[in-house]
N, C-alpha and C positions, 0 to 999 in steps of 0.2 A: 502492500498501501505504500510506504514512504516513497518508491521509488519511483510511482504514479504519480503522486503531486514533486515531486521535485521535477518529473519529466516532463509534466502540465505548466509548472512553471515557468522551466527554460522555451517551451512552443508559445507561451501567454508573453514572456518577453523578448521574442525570436517576431514576434507579428509586432507589436509594439512600438520596438528596434527600428524595423520598416516603414510603419507607419511616420514617426518620426523622419526620417532619413526622405523619403518619399515628399514626405511637405516639403521640407528643408530645401531639396532641390526644388522642386514646383514654388516656392518664393524665389528661387538665385534664379532664374528662368522669367519668372515675372518681374524682374526691377527693369525698369524704365523702359515697360509696354506704352504706346502707342495711347493703349485704355486708359490707365491714369488708372486702374484700380493693384491693390494690394497683389492680391490673387486671380490667378486666372482659371478658365477651366482648360486641361488638359490639352482636347482638340485647337483650342484660340491656339497655346503654347506651340502646340504640332504648324504651325502655317506664318505661325511669325517672322519666321525669316525667307519665303517667300516670295519675289515678289508681285505676285499679282494680287497678294491683298498689302498695298504697305496704302493706301489714298485714305487711311481710316477716318470717319468723322465722327463725333462724340455728341450723345443726345441735348448737351447746353448751346453745343455749339451749330450741329442742323436746326434746333429748333427758335435760338437766334436768328441766322442767315434766314429761314422763313418769315417769322413776327417781321424781320426789318425789308421784307418784301423781293428778298432775292431770287432769283434764278436758279435752280441749285437739280441734279440730277444724281437721282440716289442708289444704292443700288444695296439694297435688305439681306441678308443672306446670314447664316448659321455655320458653323464653324465645326459640325456633325451632321449636318445634310448633305449625305452621298446626289444630289442632285446640283447644287450650289457646287460642290467638288470636279463636277463633269462642266458645269458654266465658265466658269470661272476664266480656269486658263486661256478660254477662249471668247472672253465678253471683257476684261481687266484689257489684253493688248489690240483688242476691234475699238474699243474708248478711245483709247490712246493715240489709236492710227488715225482715228476719223476726228484727232485734236477736241474729245469731250473730256471735259471733266468727269468724271464719274467718283465720286465721293460714296464709301464703303461703310455702310453701319453692321456690327456685328449684334444678330436677336438675341446669340448666346450668355452673351454679356450684357445686351439691355434690354432686358426683356420686357420692360416698357411700352418698346416702342410697335409691341404686335398692337395694342391698342391703342396706342398714340397715332398712330399712320392707319391703322383697319386695313393691316394684312391677315389673312387665311392660311400663307405659305410662304416657303422660297424657295429656287429666290423671288426675289421680285426686285424690277427697276421701274423705281418711282420719278416723272421731269415733275417737277413744281416753276410754274412762273408769277410773277412777283408775289413770292408764297402762298404762290395757293397751287393745287396740286392738277396739271392738264392732260394726265396718260401717265399710263403704265403698263407692262408688261409681267404676266405673272407666270409664272415656271419657265422651268426650262427651255428657250426655245431654241433657233438654229441663227443661225451668222446673220445669216441676210437679213430677216424677223426683226433683230434688236439694230444694223445697219439702216432699215426702214426709218424704225423709232425713233434713232436718233438723227437722222436726216429728217424725218418728219416735225418733228416737238422740239428737237436742242435745237439743232445746227440751221436750220430756218429763220428763227429767232432770233439773230444777233443780232 
């Protein structure tokens, strides 16, 4: 019985040690992140170095731009969304190629965006003109559809 208690104690100690080390690693990786948070979801940490996820906008910044009546095109995504992982490597370069400033809002880190912007699924691209929504593309679309969206709603009004 004594051996079982000692063995159980060692197993619990190992699990606690692993949890502490894992938390410390996540905190270290999250340092200086563009989301301004002390901890991030592991899926977000995984994409932080990806060049396709660098044009981050924070909730306060987006709200300020919309309140000021700015034109802004927002890509709402989640770091865990398989459709977003397929779409982003196509969409981000296309926006850059077409000279569209496509800001990226991470709904995994800022869940209030779901209700704030009436979102039902990811990925979703929304264009705001004068601070008001004028068009959106919901779901993973083909490059041609995104190009047409940018041409008709973003570039046309410059």
